[in-house]
N, C-alpha and C positions, 0 to 999 in steps of 0.2 A: 573595385567592382566585384572581384571574386569573393571577397569576404562578405559583401552584402548579399550576394546570391546564396552563399553558404548559410548566412543567418536567416534568410527568408525560407530556405529549404528546411533548416533546422526547426524554425518556428512552425511551419506548416505540418511537419510530421510529429512534432510535439503535440500540436493541437489534436491531430488524429489519435494519438496515443492517449489523450485525456478525454476522449468522447464520453466514456462511462462516468467518470467523476463529474463532468460538466452537466450531463443529463440529470444526475442526482441533485446537484446544486440548483439547477433550473426548476426541477420538480419541487424541491423544498421551498423555493421562492414562490412558485405558482400556487402551491397548495396552501400557502400562508394567506393568499388573497382570494382564491377561488374555493368556495365550499360546495361540495357535491352532496346533496341530500341523501341520507341513508348510507353514506360511505365515510368512515372515519379517515382522517388525514393520513395517519400512519399506514392504514391498509391501502390507501390510494398510492402512496409512495412505493409500497411493496409491489403492487401490480405493475407500476411503471418500470421498476427495476427488473422484474422477471421478463417483461416484454422487451426491454432494452437488451438484456442478456441474450434472449432468443434471436433478436434481430441482428446483433453483432455477430453471432455465429452463422446465421443464414446468409448474411451479406459478405462473409469472409473477413470481416474486421478482426475476428478472433478464430483461432484454430481449435480443433477438438482438444488437443493437449493443453492449450491455454485455458479452455473452459474447465478442464479437470483441475488444474492448479487453482483457478479462481474458486471452485467449489470447496477445495481444502481450506482456503483462506476464509471463506464464508463461515465454515464450521469453527475454525480457530477464533475468529473475531466474535462470533456469537457466544461461545463459551466464556471468553474474556469479558464481554459485555454483561452477561448474567452475573458473573462474580463481582464485577465492579459496582453494578447497580445495587446488588445485595449489601455491599459495604458502604453505600452512600457516596461513592466517588462522583457520580453524576446520576441523573434521573431522566426518565421519559414520562412527563406528567400527563400527557394526553391519553384519551381512551382509544382502544383499538381491539378488534377481534383477534388480530394476529400478534398477540403479545404472549411471551413465555417468561414466567417469573419476573414480570415487570419490564421485559425488554421486547420491543417490536422486532419482528423478523427482518425488516428492511435494514436494521443496523448492521447485520452481517455483510450486506452488500457494500457498505462504506469501506470495510476492510478489503472486500473483494475488488473494489474499484482501484485500490492501491496496487494490488497484484496485477490487475488488468493493465494499468499504466506501465508497470515494470516489464511485463511480458511483451507488450507491444513495442515499447521503446527498445527493448533488447533485440527484437526482430527487425525493426525499421532502421536502426542505426548500426546493425551488425556488431553488437557488443562483444568484446573479447576480453577475458580476464587474464592478465599476465601475472605469473607467480601466484596462482591461486593456492592457498594453504591446503594441507592435507585434511581429509575428512575427519581424522582423529582429533583435529583442533576445531574445525568449523561446526561439526554436528553438536558436540558437547556445549560449545559456546552458545549456539542458537537455543539449545534446550535451557541452559541456565538463564539466558536473557528472558525467555518466555516465562519461565517459572518465577522469576523475580517480580513480574507484574502481579503475581498472586501472593507470594510469600512475604513481600515487604509489609503486608498488613499485620503480620504476626512476628516477624523478626526484623533484623536490620535490613535497610534498603541498600543493596549491593550495586546499584546502577553505575556509580562512579568507578567502582572497582572493575566492573564489567566493561565499562567504556575504555579504561586504561588497558585492560586485557585485549580488548578489541583492536586498539591501535597497535599493540605489540604483535598480534597475530597477522594483521593485514598491513604491516609497515612497508612491505615490499610489493604489495599488490597494486597494480594500476589497471584501470579500465580504459580500453580503447574503443572509440566509436567513430563511425564513418559518416561524413556529411558530403554527399556527392562524391568527388574523387579524392577528397582529403580525409586523412585519418588524424584524429585528435586523441590526446591522452591526459588523464588526470588521476591523482591518487584515489583509490576506491573509497577510503574513509571520508574524503571530501565530498564525494558524490552522495554518501550516506547522509551527511549533514545537510547538503543542499536540498535533497528530496524531503528530509524531515522538516526543514524550515518552511518549505512551500506547503507542506501538509498542515503545519501549524497555522499558516495564513488561511488556508482553506477551512480549517477548524473554526477559526473566528467567524468566517462567513456562514458556516453551517450552524453554529450556535446562535448567530444573529437571526437566522431564519427558523430557529426552534427545532433543529434536528435532535438535539439533546440539551440538557441544562445542568450546568455545574452549580453547586450549592450557593456560590456568591452571585449567581445570575438569576436567582428566584424573583427578586423584586424588580430588577431591570438588567438589561444586557450590559456586560462589561467585558473588556478585552481578556481573552484567555491568558493565564499567567505564562510568562515567557519560559518558565521552567519546563513547560509541557513540550518544548522543542526537544529536550533530552529524551522524553518518552517516545516521541515520534521517530527520533533518530534511531533508537533501539528497535522500534517496530520495523522500520525500514531495513535494518540489519537482518532481522528475522526473515523478512520477506525475500530479500535477495539471497540469503543463505538457503532458504527452502527451494527457491527456483533454481539456483545454481547447482545445488546437490541433486535435484531431480534430473537436471540435464546430464550431470555426470553419471548418475545411476542408469539412465536410459541407454546410453552408450551407442546410439545410432543417430547422432545429431547431424544436421546438414550444415553446409558452410555458412548459412545465415544465422545460425544460433549455436555458438560454440564457446567453450571455455578453453583457454590455452594455458597449459602448465609446462614447466621446463621439460622439454624433450617429449611432451605428450600432448597431442591435439585430439580432442574427442568431438564428435559431431552427432547431432540428433535432428529429428524433424519436428 
């Protein structure tokens, strides 16, 4: 019975952590069916995303610090989208007033929704990182992973080398999370993969509803190639590295948002 209660608690708070992504998916589905005269679909999605971001902050679902982190991810995601669309990796074929270099501004919110989930899950489940690597390893690794999304169009794709390096850097790192009175633990690299896998599932839903379009989906929708899991896996790594290092840099964390290092416990609000 205890494990059932823990599972229900876990599912409920996971659902709350996923509010932003769920709203985006619901809007994608609704905008596919409902047409608003004089308002392009991509522009409508952007308005909903902005409104939802505002409401999440006003209702306390997100803190001011979390909104700042989410804005950083919006910018990072938008820059990556502009670059990828330019190189034909995928496309946004519909018209919109709020498109920059062929990319609708709402696309940045899809990356921001990943950050929103991580921030909220971190807070709700009192995440703690045991044996977190030093910044001299994590920061360069995060930069190299992000740059590889750009440079693999010109030079060799180092994603598998970076994945191996990632496992070496985080081989001793475990994430602890609390579900009611019980604390669970798993390897951090495994959590990277699990989040990446579920984002890939969500990506299939998003492309089905026309959020964006891969070249092989121009004529009809097809399943997103399974290799994309590795891309999302690495994107999740970047997301958690940024959030974790921001928490470390702030230096005034509270007990509900912390990273634990050997002999060193830092807290922030």
